[in-house]
N, C-alpha and C positions, 0 to 999 in steps of 0.2 A: 551674878558676875559672868562677863564674857567668857564662853567656854573655850575660845582660842586661847585665852590667857592661861588656862590649866595645862596646856600642851608646851608653852614656852620653856625651853631648857636652857637656852642661851641668849644672851643681850649684849649689845654694844652700848656703854652707858657714857653719856655726856653729863658732867656734873653742873653744868651751868650754861649761860647764854651769853658770854662775851663774844664768841665768834672770833674774827681777826682782830678786833679792838685792842685786846690786851693779850694777844698771844706772844709767846717767846719767840716766834719766827713769823714771817710774812711771806709763806711759801706762794710762789706765783701761781701754781695749779690747784691751790687750796679751794674745795667747794663749801667749807664750813664758814658760815656766817653770811650766806647770801640770803637765807630765808628769814622770814619775819621773827622766826624762834630766837634768831640771834641779834636781834635788834635792841636788846636791853643789856644790862650788865648785871644779871641775877646770878648770885652763887647759891648752889644747892646746899641743902644740910642733913644732918644725921637723921632727922624725922622721915626725910623723904626716902632714904635707905631703907628704913624699917618698912615704910608703906610700899616700897618696890617688892620686898620680899614677901609681903602679904598679898600684894596683887598678883605676883607670880610664885605661887606656892611650890611649883616643881623646878624652879630655877637650879641649875647645876654649875654654870659658868657664866661669869661676866669679864667682859673686855672693857677695862676702865679707860675711856679716851680723855677724860679731864675736861677742862673748861677753856678752849677745846683741846687741851694738851695736858698730860699729868705735870708738866713742868710749870704750868700757871698756877695751879692750886694744890700743891704736893700735900699740904696737911689734909685738906678735904679727901683727897684721893686715897691717902694712907688711911685714914679713919673709915672712909667707906670700905676699903678692901679688909679692915679688920672686922667690921661689923658683918660682912659677907661671909668671911672665913668662920665666924663664930658659928655659922649654920651650915659649915662644911661646904659652901659654896667656892668653888674654884675660881680664881682671878687672874688675868693677865694684863698687862700695859702696852699701849703703843704710843710711842713719842715721835716727835720731829727731830730728836737727836742732837738738839742744840744745848742741852742741859749738861751742866759739870758733875762731876763724882758726887759732890754735896747733894745735889738734887736727886740723883738716883738713890743714894742712901737714905734720904728722907722719904722718898716714895716706898721703900720696902721696910722701914725700919719698924721692928717689933712684929712683922708678919710672919705667919707660918710658912717657910719656904717650900714645904711639900705641897702647900695649896696655891702655889704660883706656877701655873702652867705654860708661861711664855712671857717674853719682854721683847717687843718689837721696835725697831728703830728704822726710821726712814732716812735712806741713804741713797741719793740719786747719781752719785758719780764717786769715783776714786780719786777725781780731781778737785781738790779744795775751791778752786776759783769756779768751776761749774756747778758744784754742790751749794756755794755760798749764793750764787746767782738764783738758783732756783729756791732756796730757803729764804731769801731777802735778808740775810744776815750772815756775817763771816762765821764760817764753821771750820773745824779742823777735823780731819778724819782720824788722825792719832788720838785726839781725845774721846771721839766717839768709839773707837775700837778698845780704849782703855776700859771705858764703862761697860761695853759689852764683855769683855773679858772678866771684869769684876764680877758680874752677874753670873757668866757661864761657871766661873770657880766656885760658886755658891751652889751650882747644880741647877740653875735655871736655864730653860730652853730659850734660846736667843735668836731672833731673826731679823735679817736685813731686807728692807722693801725698797725697791726702785721704781719709779715711774719714768717712762720714756717720752721725752719732748724733743723738740728741735735743737735744743741747747746741748742735750747729752746723746742724741740719737746716734752719733758716730763713735760713741765709747765702745770699748771692747768688752762684751757682755761676758764672754767666757773668761776673760781675766778677771773680771768682776766677781763672777761666781767662785772661781777657783780661790781668790783671795780671802773670801769669807769662809767658804767651805773647808778649806784647809785649816781654818782655826776653829772649826767645829760650829759654824754660825750657818743656820739654814737660809735660803735665798728665796724671795718671791718677787714678782713683778706685775706690772700693768703699763698698758698705753694710755696716756693722757688721763683726763678727769671728766670734766663736763663742761659745757659751754658757759656755764655760770662764772667761769674764770674771768668772763666779760672784758675779754681782750688784754688780759695781764699777760696771756702767753699763747702761742699758736699751737694747734695740734700738728702730729706727725701726719704726713700723707698717706694715703693707702699703698701707694707705691713704695714708700720708705718702710712702713710697717712689713709689708711682704719681703722686701729685701733684706731686713733685719732678722726676720724669722727665719728666712732661707739661709742666711750667713752664720747663725748660730743654731745649728741643728741639734746640738748637744746640750742647750741650755732651755730649760723648761719656761719658756715665755708664755705670757698671756696670749690667747688666740685671738680673740675678738672677732676676726673675719676668717670663715672657714669655708674652703672648697668643698665640692659635693662629697668626696670621700670623707673628709674630715667631720664633715656635718652629720653624715649617716653615724659615724662612730660616737659623735656627740649626743645623738638622739638615743642611741642604743645603751648608752652608759650614763652619763650626766643628767640627762633629762629624764630617762626612765626611772632613774633612782630618785629623782626630784631633790637634785642638789642646788636647783636655782634658787638665789638668794631673795627673790622677790615674790615667790610663790609657797615656799614652806615656811610657815609661821611658828615653827619650832624656834627660830631665831629671830630677834626683833632688835630695833634700836630704841632706846630709851632716853628721854632728855628730862632733867630737872629744870623746870621753869616756874616762874612766879605765878603762873596759871595753873600748876599742878603737873603731874607727870605726863608727858607727850610721848608717842611712840610712832614709829614708822617701820618700813620693812628694812630686813637686814642690809639691804643694798641701799646705802644712803642716798645715792645720787638720784633715786626715783623721787623722793620727797622734795629734792632740790629742784627738779624740773617740774614736778607736780605737787605744789604746796598743799594741796588738798589732801594729800595722802599723809600728811603729818597731823595727827589728830590726838584727842585725849586718850589715854592708854585704854580705858575701857570701851572706847569705840572703835577700836582698831578691827579691819574686816579685810577680806580679801578685795583686790583692786578691780576695776571693771574689765581690765584686759588679761585676767588671770587665766581663763580657760584657753584663750589663744596662745598666752605664754607657755603654758603647760603643754599644748599640743606641738607648738612648732620650736620650742626654745629660744625663739628669737627675744633679743634684749629689747624691751619697750622703750628704751632711752638711747639706743645705739647710736643714733645720729648725734645726740647731744653729748655723749660720753667720748666720741671720737671726732666730732667736728664735721662729719660728712655721712652721706648715705651711699653705700656701695652698690653699684649696678649689677655686679655679677657674683659676689660673695655673699655668704650667710652671717648675718650679724648675731652673734652668739654671745652668752654671758660672758662678761669681762673676767669673771672670777676662774673660768674654766681655762685649764692649761694642759697642754700635750705637745709632744715634740713635733714640729712641723714635717708635713708629709706633701711631696709632689708639688711644691711651691713653685718649681721651675716653670710650670705652664702660665704662671702669671708673672713672673720676674723676666724683664729682659735685660 
């Protein structure tokens, strides 16, 4: 067995290969469905869940992403979670937020709530019109909040995720954060996704990214571009502790496909940019730029992730967040 697999303690799990073809939303910035893995309409099965546990003997947590959303294949996601929980593996779910209360209830039906460590919803704006544009489907914040509070009342940790695009970049992110945190819901963010959006949506410019970060100094926004001081702090903390999503293979992405279990690095945008890094799970290994990434902390797909290459700032891991510092020297 690949010794790397013995060290995996967490995976993000895609239960099939429908991609955007049969998703419950058509999110403009979605990267799922751009690679060959999602060119078929394959639905995973319970035997692959058991195989997964055999291949990853030390797995402790699984984020169930669905096919490619838990609202697409609720019964499969629910059954997958039950099998994982039977081995005391904790599960969480991440959804586009378009599902109604019945969908949420089906996903968690019969599960051990103490072994559900989170439920994330993608909510890109407090404005229904903007959120509907970005989701490619009419969506009501009122309904999403109802589902969130249903889960929270059951003692489940709930997270609201937002990605910043030109459509919503002028939103008040302090107001957004206050809205959710006042209800006991954690907030997380990112800028953009990857170029494989293929023209469906534009990226936010460097100038606007810095303005937004400077404007919301009390909101824990994704950094993505760091000045010299921020970069040194990033190196001494995030990189030193090897929290990079593409170098520490304690976390990986797993895909149920008709050709067996496939895997890639925990940061899914790398395999979307470099499809050769989406492999049979037994063949997963460190990528060619591993040593340089460990040394510099630079995101190997930063240009694709935010749509441009910065001339003066450091392109760091899109999962790293800290409060902006000294951005005034870049913002006019």
